[in-house]
N, C-alpha and C positions, 0 to 999 in steps of 0.2 A: 399594525403599530410596532415600533421597535421595543424590544424587551431586553433587560439585563444590560442596558447601555449599548447594545449592538444596533447598528443602523438597519432600518428596513431596506430591502432591495426591491428593485423593479424586476419581476420575474415573469417571463412569458411561459405560462404553464400549458403544455400540450394536452388537450382534453379531447377524448373521443366524442364526436358528435353523434347525432342519431343515425348517421349513415356510415359510421366507422372510419371516417377520415379525420385527420388531425386539424383542429382549428385552434389557434393560440388566442387566448384572451389575456389581457394584461391587468394585473392588480398588484397592489402593494402588500407584501407580506414577507415574513421571514421564511426563506427557503429551508425546508426541513433537512436535517442532516441525513436521516435514514427514512426510506420508504419501504414498506413491506407489501408486496403484491401477493394476494391469495386468490387464485381461481377456485371456485367451488361449484359443485353440482349435486343437488339434493342432499345437503348436509345440515338439515334443520335440527337434527337431534344433537349434534356435537359442535355447532358453530359458535355457540356462546362460550363454551370452555376453550375452544381454539383461540378466539379473540382475547379472552382473559389471559391465557398463558403467553401469547405472543406479546400483548401489551405489557405484561409484567416484566418480561426479559428485555424488551427493547427499552422500556422506561428506566431500567436499572443501568443502562449503558449510555443513554443520551436523553436530554430533555427536549430535543427537537426531532419529532418523528411523526409519521402518519402511516395508516394502514389503508391500502386500496384493495377492496374486495370486489371481485368480479363474479356475479352470479350468472353462470352459463345456462340460462333458461331452465332453472330448476322447476320441477313439477310439484314440489311440496311447498312448504311455507318458509323456505330459506330466506327469501327476500323480506318477508314480514318480520322475521326474527332479527335480521340484520338492521332493519329500520328501527326496531324497538331498542336494540343495543346501542345504536348511534345516539340516542337521546342522552345516554350517560357516558359516551366515549366521543368527545369532540374531535379526536384524531382520526376517526373512522370516516372514510369516503367509500362510495360504492357505485358500481355500474351494474345494471341488469340488462343482459342481452335479450333480444326479442325471441330467441329460440336457442336450442342447444347447437352451438356452432362447433363444439369440440374444444378440448383443453388448449390446443395450440392457438386457436383464435382468441380464447379468453386470456391467455398469457399476453398476446399481442395487445389486447385492449388495456390490460393493466400496465404494461410497459410504456404504452403511449400516453398514459394518464399520470403516472407517478412523477413527482417533482423533486425527490430527494437527491442529495449529492451522491448517495449510493442507494441502490435498490436491491432488496432481498426478494427472491422468489421462493415460495414454499407452498406445499399442499395444505388443504384445510382440514385434514383428518388426523393431524398430530402424528402421522408417521414420520414426518420431518420434525425432529425434536426442537422446540423453541429454545431449550437450554443451550443450544449450540450458537445462538445468535450473538451473545457477548464476545465469544471467541472469534467468530467470523468478522465482526465489526472491528475488534481490536487488531486483527491481522490486516484488514484494509487500511486502518489508520496509520500503519507504519509507512505507507506510501510506496511499498515495494511491489505491490500487486494491484492489478486492475480487476481481477476476477478471483473470488474465493469460492471454490467449489466444495460442496459436501458430497463425498463419495461413499457408497455403501460398503461397509466392511462385512456386513452380513445382511441377508434379506429377511431377517426376522422369522415370523411364523408363516411365511409364504409357502404355499403348497408346492410339491415336487413338480407338478405339471406347469404351474405358473413360472417357476424358476427355470424350467427347461425351455419354455417359450421365450423368456427373456434372453437366455443364453443364445438360442438360435438367432434371435433378432439381432443381437450385437455381433455375432459371427458374420452374418450376412452383410451387415452394414460395414464392418471392418474390411471384409473381402472386396466389396464393390466400391466403397468410397475412400478407403484409406484412413478413416477416422476411428480410432479405438475408443469407444465410449463405454466399455465394459465397467459396470459398477457406477456409472454416472447417474446423476439424478437431476431433477429440475431445481433442487435446493441449492441456490447460488446467490452470492452477493456480487453485484456488478457496479463498477464505477460509472458515474454519469457519462463519461465519454464513450464507454462501451454501449450504454443505452442509446446515445446519439447515433452511433454506428449501426445499431440494430434498427433504429427507426428509418435509416437511409436505405435499408434493404426492402424493396417494394414488392417482392414476390407474394402471390396469394397463397401458395402452398408452402406453409412454413413448418420447419422442424427446429424448435428452439435450441435443443442441445447441439445439434449439428451446426447451426448458424453461429453459436457462441464459440464452438471449437474452431470453426473455419476462420474466424477473425484473427486469431493468433495473438491476442493480448497477453500480457504477463499474468500468469495464473498460478495458484497454489491449491493444494487439496487438503481437506480435513475429513478424516474418516468418521462415520457414524453408523450406528446400528438402527435398522428400520424398526420403529415402534409399532405395536398393534394399532389397528384402526380403533378410534374411540366409539364409532357407531357405523352401522350400515356395511355395505359391501362395495368392493371396487367397481367402478363404472366401466372398466376396460374389459371388453369381450374379445374373443378370438378374432372376430371380423375387424374390430377396431385396431387391434395390434397389426393385423395383416395390412390394413389400409395405411397405418402409420409407417410400416416398413416400406411399402411401395412408394410413399411420398418421400421418405428419407433417402432411399436409394436413388430414385430418379431426380431428386433435387441436388444431389451432391456427386453424382457419378454418371458418366456416359458409357461405362464399361459394359453394361448389359447389351448395348447396341453393338459394340465391337465383338461381343460374344457371338452374335448371330453370324458375323463374318468368319469368325474362327470355326464355328460349327460347319459353315459352308465349305471352308477349305478342307476340314477333316473328312467330311462326307465325299467331297470331290476326289480326294486321294483314295479313299476306300472304294469308290465306284470305279476308279481307274484300275486298281488292283483286281477287283472282282471281274471287270470286263476282260482283263488279260487272262485271268484264270478260266473264265467261261469260254473264250476263244480257243485256249489251249485244249480244254476238255473236248470241245467240238471237233477240232482238227485231229485229235488223237482217237476219236471215236468212243470216248469214255463218258460222254455226256449222258446224264440221267434225267429222264422226263419227270417233271414235278413242279409244283408251285410254291414250295416252302420258302425258297430264297426270294422269290418275287414278292410273296406276302410279307416277309420280314422287311424287305426293302421299302415296300409301300408304307408299312407301319412306321418305320424309322423316319422316312422322309416326311410323311404326313404329320407326325407328331412334332418334328422339328420345325416344320413350316408354321404350325399352329402356335408353338411356343414363341417363335420369332415374331409372328404377327401380334401376339399378346404383348411382348416387350415393346414393340413399336407403338402399340395402342396406348400403353401406359404413358409413354413420353408425349404422344399426341394429346392425351387427356390433360397432362400438365400444361402443355402449350395452350390448349383450348381454355383452360381456367384462367391463365394469365392474360390472354387476348381479350377476354370478356371484360376485364378490369372491374369486376364486382368487388365491393368492399369485403374485407376479411370477416366482418361481423357487423351487426346492427344493434345499437343501444336503444332500449325502449324506455328506461328510467335511469335517472342519475341521483345519487345521494352524495352530496358534497358539502363540507363545511367551508366557510369562507376563510378561516384561518387555521391551516393545518398545523 
């Protein structure tokens, strides 16, 4: 129903089905101005405070809003807690994935469900400060920018090892893909047309930050300091970061494949010089019997071949995933209010 004298609009809301594909259902309601997408995994202890804080700051900025929470197959009682909170928060909608598909898939589920004219993406552990939401929304309302990015001015109380891992990740990504995402985070506000562009990208191996950067829409940055987690530990392991780095690099650059060719040319030139040196030593009678050079060459060539095969294998794996055409995620339960 229309409220405040504003007409109700017919809005086709893209909603994730049980198999992760987008099916549009049509209903009459006021399209919310702001949607907030929050992917979570095992955040039972802190999710209530997170939703309260997010709701408070969004409501102070607009009267038309919704929160889309995506439970990425949590093993604790996160979903039960969200269901209980929804009884007192009509703006809360939720998706529960059938298993842990990873943050990137959970983000995709949220972005394919959100209906707002602008969509904010943020973490569910309050490391992305909700107090920044009014400033991000006000910046978007000027009409000068399609993307408002919150970038890390400091990494908070993150350990030295974690900071080093992040730095290496961004260095590798910048070197291979050309996208400088140092300090970037998933804390962003996206205009609806950016969301539509994101939905048109059908790849199964998704890297949200890279995809948004690749689009090239008008963007601005707002610095923030990473807050301490309200509960629990980060779900990112070393293996998860390595896997994300592999997906990010292979999704946005073919340079590693060309690197194999460069290695081949370098080793070919080296082998020509070594052959000339060996022939000269033989003809001059100064050749020394031994296997050191042979062993070193075998090790160099063998390791280079294995690295090259590994790089090719990563790209083949990405192609394999795309060809299968499996959904990015599967939704097992939906919590949705009729009137966001």
